[in-house]
C-alpha positions as CSV (number, residue, x, y, z in Angstrom):
1,M,-108.7,-2.7,-156.9
2,T,-107.7,-1.9,-160.4
3,L,-104.1,-1.0,-162.1
4,R,-105.1,2.6,-161.6
5,D,-105.3,2.2,-157.8
6,L,-102.0,0.5,-157.5
7,S,-99.1,2.3,-155.7
8,L,-96.4,3.9,-157.8
9,R,-93.9,1.5,-156.3
10,Y,-95.5,-1.2,-158.2
11,K,-97.1,0.7,-161.2
12,V,-93.8,2.1,-162.5
13,P,-91.8,-1.2,-162.5
14,L,-95.0,-3.0,-164.1
15,R,-95.0,-0.3,-166.9
16,T,-91.2,-0.4,-167.2
17,T,-91.6,-4.1,-167.7
18,V,-94.3,-4.0,-170.2
19,L,-92.3,-1.3,-172.3
20,I,-89.2,-3.5,-172.2
21,L,-91.3,-6.6,-173.3
22,V,-93.2,-4.5,-176.0
23,T,-89.8,-3.1,-177.3
24,A,-88.4,-6.7,-177.4
25,L,-91.4,-8.0,-179.4
26,V,-91.1,-5.3,-181.8
27,V,-87.3,-5.6,-182.3
28,T,-87.6,-9.3,-182.6
29,S,-90.5,-9.1,-185.2
30,A,-88.6,-6.3,-187.3
31,L,-85.6,-8.6,-187.3
32,L,-87.6,-11.5,-188.4
33,V,-89.2,-9.6,-191.1
34,R,-85.8,-8.1,-192.0
35,A,-84.3,-12.0,-191.9
36,A,-87.2,-13.1,-194.3
37,Q,-86.4,-10.5,-196.7
38,D,-82.8,-11.0,-196.7
39,L,-83.3,-14.8,-197.1
40,R,-85.7,-14.3,-200.0
41,A,-83.1,-11.9,-201.8
42,D,-80.3,-14.4,-201.2
43,L,-82.3,-17.2,-202.4
44,T,-83.5,-15.2,-205.6
45,A,-79.7,-14.2,-206.2
46,T,-78.3,-17.8,-205.6
47,A,-81.0,-19.4,-207.6
48,T,-80.7,-16.9,-210.6
49,A,-77.0,-17.3,-210.6
50,T,-77.2,-21.2,-210.5
51,G,-80.0,-20.7,-213.1
52,R,-77.6,-18.8,-215.5
53,L,-74.8,-21.3,-215.1
54,L,-77.1,-24.2,-216.0
55,A,-78.5,-22.4,-218.9
56,R,-75.2,-21.9,-220.4
57,T,-74.4,-25.6,-219.7
58,L,-77.7,-26.8,-221.3
59,T,-77.4,-24.6,-224.5
60,P,-75.4,-27.2,-226.3
61,A,-77.6,-30.0,-225.4
62,L,-80.8,-28.0,-226.5
63,L,-79.1,-27.1,-229.9
64,H,-78.5,-30.7,-230.6
65,D,-81.8,-31.8,-229.2
66,D,-79.9,-34.1,-226.9
67,V,-82.5,-34.8,-224.1
68,W,-80.5,-37.2,-222.2
69,K,-77.7,-34.9,-221.9
70,A,-79.9,-32.2,-220.7
71,Y,-81.4,-34.5,-218.3
72,E,-78.1,-35.7,-216.9
73,I,-77.0,-31.9,-216.5
74,I,-80.2,-31.0,-214.4
75,A,-80.2,-34.1,-212.5
76,S,-76.5,-33.7,-211.3
77,A,-77.4,-30.1,-210.2
78,L,-79.8,-31.3,-207.3
79,P,-77.0,-32.9,-205.3
80,E,-74.5,-30.1,-206.2
81,A,-76.8,-27.4,-204.8
82,H,-77.6,-29.4,-201.8
83,A,-73.7,-29.6,-201.0
84,R,-73.6,-25.9,-201.3
85,G,-75.7,-25.1,-198.2
86,G,-79.0,-26.6,-198.4
87,L,-80.6,-24.3,-200.9
88,R,-81.7,-27.2,-203.0
89,P,-84.5,-26.9,-205.5
90,D,-87.2,-29.8,-205.3
91,L,-87.5,-29.8,-209.2
92,L,-85.7,-28.6,-212.2
93,M,-87.7,-28.6,-215.5
94,I,-86.9,-27.3,-219.1
95,L,-89.9,-26.0,-220.9
96,D,-89.5,-25.5,-224.7
97,P,-90.6,-22.4,-226.4
98,M,-94.2,-23.5,-226.7
99,A,-94.0,-23.9,-222.7
100,R,-94.4,-27.8,-222.9
101,V,-92.1,-30.0,-220.8
102,Y,-88.8,-30.8,-222.6
103,V,-87.3,-32.6,-219.7
104,S,-87.5,-32.7,-215.9
105,T,-85.9,-34.3,-212.9
106,E,-89.3,-36.0,-212.1
107,P,-90.3,-37.5,-215.5
108,R,-93.3,-39.5,-214.1
109,R,-94.8,-36.4,-212.8
110,F,-93.9,-34.1,-215.9
111,P,-93.5,-36.5,-219.0
112,M,-92.0,-35.0,-222.1
113,Q,-94.2,-32.7,-224.2
114,S,-96.8,-32.7,-221.5
115,D,-98.5,-29.5,-220.4
116,P,-97.1,-28.7,-216.9
117,G,-100.4,-27.1,-215.9
118,E,-102.0,-30.5,-215.9
119,D,-100.2,-30.9,-212.5
120,G,-102.2,-28.2,-210.8
121,P,-102.9,-24.5,-210.8
122,E,-99.5,-23.6,-209.4
123,Y,-97.6,-24.9,-212.5
124,A,-100.3,-23.7,-214.8
125,A,-99.5,-20.2,-213.3
126,V,-95.8,-21.0,-214.0
127,R,-96.5,-22.0,-217.6
128,D,-98.6,-18.9,-218.2
129,L,-95.6,-16.9,-216.9
130,V,-93.0,-18.6,-219.1
131,A,-95.4,-18.2,-222.2
132,A,-95.9,-14.4,-221.5
133,A,-92.3,-13.8,-220.9
134,R,-90.1,-12.1,-223.3
135,T,-86.7,-13.5,-224.5
136,G,-83.8,-13.2,-222.0
137,T,-86.1,-12.2,-219.1
138,E,-85.4,-13.8,-215.8
139,Q,-88.3,-14.0,-213.3
140,T,-89.3,-15.0,-209.8
141,F,-92.6,-16.2,-209.0
142,T,-94.7,-17.5,-206.0
143,P,-98.1,-18.4,-206.9
144,P,-100.7,-17.3,-204.3
145,S,-102.1,-20.8,-203.8
146,G,-98.8,-22.5,-204.4
147,Q,-96.3,-24.3,-202.2
148,G,-93.3,-23.3,-203.9
149,F,-91.0,-20.5,-205.1
150,H,-90.1,-20.7,-208.7
151,V,-87.3,-19.1,-210.7
152,T,-87.4,-19.1,-214.4
153,V,-84.0,-18.4,-216.5
154,P,-84.4,-18.4,-220.3
155,I,-81.9,-20.5,-222.3
156,V,-80.9,-18.4,-225.4
157,S,-78.5,-18.8,-228.2
158,D,-77.7,-16.0,-230.7
159,G,-80.9,-14.3,-229.6
160,V,-83.2,-17.4,-230.2
161,L,-85.1,-18.7,-227.3
162,L,-84.3,-22.4,-227.0
163,G,-86.2,-23.1,-223.8
164,T,-86.8,-21.9,-220.2
165,L,-85.2,-23.4,-217.1
166,V,-87.6,-23.7,-214.3
167,M,-86.2,-24.1,-210.7
168,S,-88.8,-24.8,-208.1
169,Y,-87.8,-24.4,-204.4
170,P,-90.1,-25.5,-201.6
171,R,-91.4,-22.7,-199.1
172,E,-90.2,-25.1,-196.4
173,I,-86.8,-23.5,-197.0
174,F,-88.1,-20.2,-195.7
175,R,-89.8,-21.8,-192.8
176,Q,-86.6,-23.8,-191.5
177,R,-84.4,-20.7,-192.1
178,I,-86.8,-18.3,-190.4
179,L,-87.4,-20.5,-187.4
180,G,-83.7,-21.1,-187.0
181,F,-82.9,-17.4,-187.1
182,G,-86.2,-16.6,-185.1
183,G,-85.1,-19.1,-182.4
184,R,-81.6,-17.4,-182.1
185,A,-83.3,-13.8,-182.0
186,V,-85.7,-14.9,-179.3
187,A,-83.2,-16.4,-177.2
188,A,-81.0,-13.2,-177.5
189,T,-84.1,-11.1,-176.8
190,L,-85.1,-13.2,-173.7
191,L,-81.3,-12.9,-172.4
192,A,-81.6,-9.1,-172.9
193,V,-85.1,-9.1,-171.1
194,V,-83.9,-11.2,-168.2
195,F,-81.0,-8.7,-167.8
196,L,-83.2,-5.4,-168.1
197,L,-86.3,-6.4,-166.2
198,P,-84.7,-6.4,-162.7
199,L,-82.7,-3.3,-163.7
200,G,-86.0,-1.6,-165.1
201,A,-87.7,-2.7,-161.8
202,Y,-85.0,-1.2,-159.7
203,W,-85.0,2.1,-161.6
204,G,-88.7,2.2,-161.7
205,A,-88.7,1.7,-157.8
206,Q,-86.2,4.5,-157.4
207,Y,-88.0,7.0,-159.3
208,A,-91.3,6.0,-157.4
209,E,-89.8,6.0,-154.0
210,P,-89.7,9.7,-153.6
211,L,-93.4,10.3,-154.8
212,V,-94.5,7.4,-152.4
213,R,-92.8,9.0,-149.4
214,L,-94.4,12.4,-150.4
215,A,-97.8,10.9,-150.7
216,R,-97.3,9.3,-147.3
217,A,-96.1,12.6,-145.9
218,M,-99.2,14.4,-147.3
219,R,-101.6,11.9,-145.9
220,A,-100.0,12.6,-142.3
221,V,-101.2,16.3,-142.9
222,G,-104.9,16.2,-141.9
223,R,-107.2,18.6,-140.2
224,E,-104.1,19.3,-137.8
225,V,-100.6,19.8,-139.0
226,P,-98.4,17.4,-136.8
227,E,-95.3,18.8,-135.2
228,R,-93.0,16.7,-137.4
229,V,-93.7,15.4,-140.9
230,E,-91.3,12.7,-142.0
231,L,-90.1,13.5,-145.5
232,E,-86.8,12.2,-146.2
233,L,-86.1,13.1,-150.0
234,P,-82.6,13.7,-151.4
235,A,-81.7,17.5,-152.2
236,A,-82.0,17.8,-155.8
237,G,-82.8,20.3,-158.5
238,D,-85.3,18.3,-160.4
239,E,-88.9,18.3,-160.2
240,I,-89.1,15.9,-157.2
241,G,-86.7,17.9,-155.4
242,Q,-88.6,21.3,-156.1
243,L,-91.8,19.4,-155.2
244,A,-90.2,18.4,-152.0
245,V,-89.2,22.0,-151.0
246,Q,-92.5,23.4,-151.9
247,F,-94.2,20.7,-149.6
248,E,-91.9,21.6,-146.6
249,R,-92.8,25.3,-147.1
250,M,-96.5,24.4,-147.3
251,V,-96.3,22.5,-144.1
252,A,-94.3,25.4,-142.4
253,E,-97.0,27.8,-143.6
254,L,-99.9,25.5,-142.5
255,R,-98.2,25.1,-139.2
256,E,-97.8,28.8,-138.7
257,K,-101.5,29.2,-139.8
258,Q,-102.6,26.7,-137.2
259,R,-100.7,28.4,-134.5
260,L,-102.2,31.7,-135.5
261,E,-105.7,30.2,-135.4
262,Q,-105.0,28.7,-132.1
263,Q,-103.9,32.0,-130.7
264,M,-106.9,33.7,-132.4
265,V,-109.2,31.2,-130.6
266,V,-107.7,31.7,-127.4
267,A,-107.8,35.4,-127.7
268,E,-111.4,35.5,-128.7
269,R,-112.2,33.2,-125.8
270,L,-110.5,35.5,-123.3
271,A,-112.1,38.5,-124.9
272,A,-115.6,37.0,-124.4
273,I,-114.8,36.1,-120.7
274,G,-113.5,39.5,-120.2
275,R,-116.8,41.1,-121.6
276,F,-118.8,38.9,-119.5
277,T,-116.8,39.2,-116.2
278,A,-116.6,43.0,-116.6
279,G,-120.3,43.2,-117.1
280,I,-120.9,41.0,-114.1
281,A,-118.4,43.1,-112.0
282,H,-120.3,46.3,-112.8
283,E,-123.5,44.7,-111.9
284,I,-122.2,43.5,-108.7
285,N,-120.6,46.8,-107.7
286,N,-123.7,48.7,-107.5
287,P,-125.5,46.6,-104.8
288,L,-122.2,45.8,-103.1
289,G,-121.7,49.5,-102.4
290,G,-125.0,49.7,-100.7
291,L,-124.4,46.7,-98.7
292,L,-121.2,48.0,-97.4
293,N,-122.9,51.3,-96.5
294,A,-125.6,49.4,-94.8
295,V,-123.0,47.5,-92.7
296,S,-121.0,50.7,-91.8
297,T,-124.4,52.3,-90.7
298,L,-125.4,49.3,-88.6
299,R,-121.9,49.3,-87.1
300,R,-122.2,53.0,-86.0
301,H,-126.0,52.9,-85.0
302,G,-126.6,49.5,-84.1
303,C,-126.9,47.8,-81.0
304,D,-124.0,46.7,-78.7
305,D,-124.7,43.2,-78.7
306,P,-121.3,41.1,-78.9
307,L,-122.9,38.6,-81.2
308,T,-124.5,41.0,-83.5
309,Q,-121.1,42.9,-83.6
310,R,-119.2,39.8,-84.5
311,T,-121.6,39.0,-87.2
312,V,-121.7,42.5,-88.7
313,S,-117.7,42.3,-88.7
314,L,-118.0,39.0,-90.5
315,L,-120.4,40.4,-93.2
316,E,-118.1,43.4,-93.7
317,R,-115.0,41.3,-94.4
318,G,-116.8,39.1,-96.8
319,L,-118.1,42.1,-98.6
320,H,-114.7,43.7,-98.7
321,Q,-113.3,40.5,-100.0
322,I,-116.1,40.5,-102.8
323,R,-115.1,44.1,-103.6
324,E,-111.5,43.2,-104.1
325,T,-112.2,40.2,-106.3
326,V,-114.5,42.6,-108.4
327,A,-111.8,45.1,-108.7
328,A,-109.3,42.6,-109.7
329,L,-111.5,41.3,-112.5
330,L,-112.3,45.0,-113.8
331,V,-108.5,45.9,-114.3
332,E,-109.7,49.4,-114.7
333,A,-106.8,52.0,-115.9
334,R,-106.6,55.3,-114.3
335,P,-104.9,58.1,-116.0
336,D,-101.1,57.7,-115.8
337,P,-99.2,60.8,-116.9
338,H,-95.8,59.2,-115.9
339,P,-94.0,57.5,-118.9
340,L,-92.0,54.1,-118.3
341,T,-88.3,54.8,-117.6
342,R,-85.3,52.6,-116.7
343,E,-85.8,53.4,-112.9
344,D,-89.4,52.0,-113.0
345,I,-87.9,48.7,-113.9
346,E,-85.4,48.9,-111.3
347,D,-88.2,49.8,-108.7
348,V,-89.9,46.6,-109.5
349,R,-86.5,44.7,-108.8
350,R,-86.5,46.5,-105.3
351,L,-90.0,45.4,-104.6
352,V,-89.6,41.8,-105.5
353,A,-86.0,41.2,-104.1
354,P,-87.1,40.6,-100.4
355,E,-89.5,37.9,-101.4
356,A,-86.9,36.3,-103.6
357,G,-84.2,36.6,-100.7
358,R,-86.4,34.9,-98.3
359,R,-86.5,31.7,-100.6
360,G,-82.9,32.0,-101.5
361,I,-83.7,32.7,-105.2
362,T,-81.0,34.3,-107.4
363,L,-82.4,37.3,-109.6
364,A,-80.7,37.6,-112.9
365,W,-81.5,41.1,-114.0
366,D,-80.8,42.7,-117.4
367,N,-82.5,46.1,-117.7
368,R,-81.9,47.8,-121.2
369,I,-84.9,50.1,-121.1
370,P,-83.7,53.8,-122.0
371,E,-84.4,56.8,-119.8
372,R,-88.1,57.4,-121.2
373,T,-90.5,55.6,-123.2
374,R,-94.1,56.4,-124.2
375,L,-95.7,53.5,-122.3
376,P,-97.5,54.0,-119.0
377,A,-95.3,53.0,-116.2
378,S,-97.7,52.0,-113.7
379,L,-99.4,49.2,-116.1
380,V,-96.0,48.1,-117.4
381,R,-94.9,47.7,-113.7
382,Q,-97.9,46.0,-112.7
383,V,-97.4,43.4,-115.6
384,L,-93.7,42.9,-114.7
385,I,-94.5,42.4,-110.9
386,N,-97.3,40.0,-111.6
387,L,-95.0,37.8,-113.8
388,L,-92.0,38.1,-111.4
389,L,-94.0,37.1,-108.2
390,N,-95.3,34.1,-110.0
391,A,-91.8,33.0,-111.2
392,V,-90.4,33.5,-107.7
393,Q,-93.2,31.4,-106.4
394,A,-92.8,28.7,-109.1
395,A,-89.0,28.5,-108.7
396,P,-87.6,26.0,-106.2
397,E,-85.9,26.9,-103.0
398,G,-82.3,28.2,-104.1
399,G,-83.4,28.5,-107.6
400,R,-83.0,31.1,-110.4
401,V,-85.4,33.5,-111.7
402,G,-84.4,35.8,-114.8
403,V,-85.6,39.1,-116.0
404,R,-84.9,40.8,-119.4
405,A,-86.3,44.2,-120.6
406,S,-85.3,45.8,-123.7
407,I,-86.5,47.8,-126.7
408,E,-86.2,46.1,-130.1
409,G,-87.8,47.2,-133.6
410,G,-90.2,49.7,-132.0
411,L,-91.5,47.1,-129.3
412,V,-90.8,47.0,-125.7
413,R,-89.9,43.2,-124.7
414,L,-90.1,41.7,-121.4
415,E,-89.1,38.4,-120.6
416,V,-89.4,36.6,-117.3
417,C,-88.2,32.9,-116.8
418,N,-87.7,30.4,-113.8
419,D,-86.1,27.1,-113.3
420,G,-88.9,25.4,-111.7
421,P,-91.2,22.5,-112.8
422,P,-93.1,23.0,-116.0
423,I,-96.8,24.0,-116.3
424,P,-98.9,21.1,-117.3
425,A,-99.7,20.8,-120.9
426,E,-103.4,20.7,-120.2
427,A,-103.3,23.8,-118.2
428,L,-101.5,26.0,-120.9
429,P,-104.7,26.8,-123.2
430,R,-106.5,28.2,-120.3
431,L,-103.6,29.8,-118.3
432,F,-104.8,33.4,-118.8
433,E,-108.4,32.8,-118.0
434,P,-109.7,34.1,-114.6
435,F,-109.6,31.7,-111.6
436,A,-107.4,29.4,-113.6
437,T,-104.3,28.6,-111.4
438,T,-101.9,25.8,-110.7
439,K,-100.8,27.0,-107.3
440,A,-102.4,25.9,-104.1
441,G,-104.3,28.7,-102.5
442,G,-103.9,31.1,-105.6
443,R,-107.0,33.0,-106.8
444,G,-105.8,32.6,-110.5
445,L,-106.3,36.3,-111.3
446,G,-102.6,37.6,-111.5
447,L,-102.1,36.2,-115.2
448,W,-105.7,37.2,-116.0
449,V,-105.0,40.7,-115.0
450,T,-101.6,40.6,-116.8
451,Y,-103.5,39.3,-120.0
452,Q,-105.9,42.2,-119.8
453,I,-103.3,44.9,-119.4
454,V,-101.0,43.6,-122.1
455,D,-104.1,43.2,-124.5
456,G,-105.2,46.8,-123.7
457,L,-101.9,48.1,-124.5
458,G,-101.9,46.3,-128.0
459,G,-99.3,43.9,-127.0
460,E,-98.8,40.1,-126.9
461,I,-98.0,37.5,-124.4
462,Q,-96.5,34.1,-124.9
463,V,-95.6,31.3,-122.7
464,T,-93.3,28.3,-123.2
465,S,-92.7,25.6,-120.6
466,E,-90.7,22.7,-120.2
467,A,-88.4,21.0,-117.4
468,G,-86.3,23.6,-115.9
469,D,-87.3,26.4,-118.1
470,T,-90.6,28.3,-118.0
471,R,-90.7,31.6,-120.0
472,F,-93.3,34.4,-120.3
473,R,-92.5,36.8,-123.2
474,V,-94.4,40.2,-123.5
475,T,-94.3,42.4,-126.4
476,L,-95.8,46.0,-126.2
477,P,-95.8,48.5,-129.2
478,L,-94.3,51.9,-128.3
479,D,-96.8,53.5,-130.5
480,R,-100.1,51.8,-130.1
481,E,-101.3,52.8,-133.4
482,D,-98.7,50.4,-134.8
483,A,-100.6,47.5,-133.2
484,P,-102.8,45.8,-135.7
485,G,-106.4,45.3,-134.4
486,H,-106.0,47.6,-131.3
487,P,-107.5,51.1,-132.0
488,P,-105.6,53.9,-130.1
489,D,-108.6,54.9,-127.8
490,R,-109.3,51.6,-126.4
491,E,-109.5,51.2,-122.6
492,I,-107.9,48.5,-120.6
493,G,-110.3,46.0,-119.2
494,V,-112.8,46.4,-122.0
495,L,-112.0,43.6,-124.3
496,P,-113.1,43.3,-127.9
């Protein structure tokens, strides 16, 4: 696994840490460079001031050519410079106008009237610098190959160059000062880093945590959208808050899309079953009618043998049962000029009331249908009777069944509920298929017929079931042309 694959929970604090360390390194380096420049400037200013003072002190000695006096002056300047703070030169030397040694604090190394360049290329460069300098010019010089830092101050009297004072400082002065300052700077930087690193890691984790939660929630959304997606993000107007709002909206739309797709699959499956069963029913009806005619003829003109008569009666009952089942599968609609009225809904109540009374069930009735609608009364009554009888059978003894009928938004809404046990979850997807039943002894055609009628009228039927509350909701458009996907000339019982 590479750094790119790390979680933001770790990547953001790591990058914050690296940024803090790089910033600390850059700041420390800049401070060290600045300290070196300031130290060099301070040393140059101090050395030049000291050189000017010594030059004025040495002027009388050089005018009188008093070598010992000049030596005493430069020799006494070394401990004095040391006492002033450690900017102590290693060597003080006076060169005459010919750039030869007049006197030095190291006479064995630089004898009088000797060429300073004989000591090496460093002092050869100093000699050449002094020889090429004009009268009264102060200079600082660091030879590329040398180990020292040199300051030259001319000794002038009445415009006449008497000599040049050369002050040589070791580079060790810079190293010691820089190391001392660098140590303090590094200590301060480390102290700041120790304080900032946990703070940066905490802030980084706080910024990354919402994105981590969002990624975890997005992983939970796979081929199917779960009913609940855990996404606990603080409400905010920043980009992360907006992203959370859009994610929740996307999940809601995906969940709605999934619900519609499931409904479409169920509707297509039921439509296919409808076409199949309608075709089979028509094929059965033709020979079935012939068989019933043959049985009727045999009963009228056959023999009087009791066994034969019993057998013929058995065949006739069986054939009639087959015809009833086939008729239920066809759900054929006959012309119904009578439009649905409020009284039609009340008729259903009177029809079902005896069955409900025998089981001690209370009917909660809410009929808000106006005096006249454009829907066929017989079909709507059949839908309501089927749902109501199922609810009465599903409710416990002494239970409650509720019915509500109303018109809202150009739709007739029928709702039937009961307080019986819930419908098993595995039975819900196939509840409206033929012969699918959860009741002992039931044929499973009531809900199938109901679905066929509702679908033929361009409506929808939905069911929700939980402990103590099972509800069937039917919506039927008053104008069938308003129903999407349902042409106005479509016949009930012939599914798409």
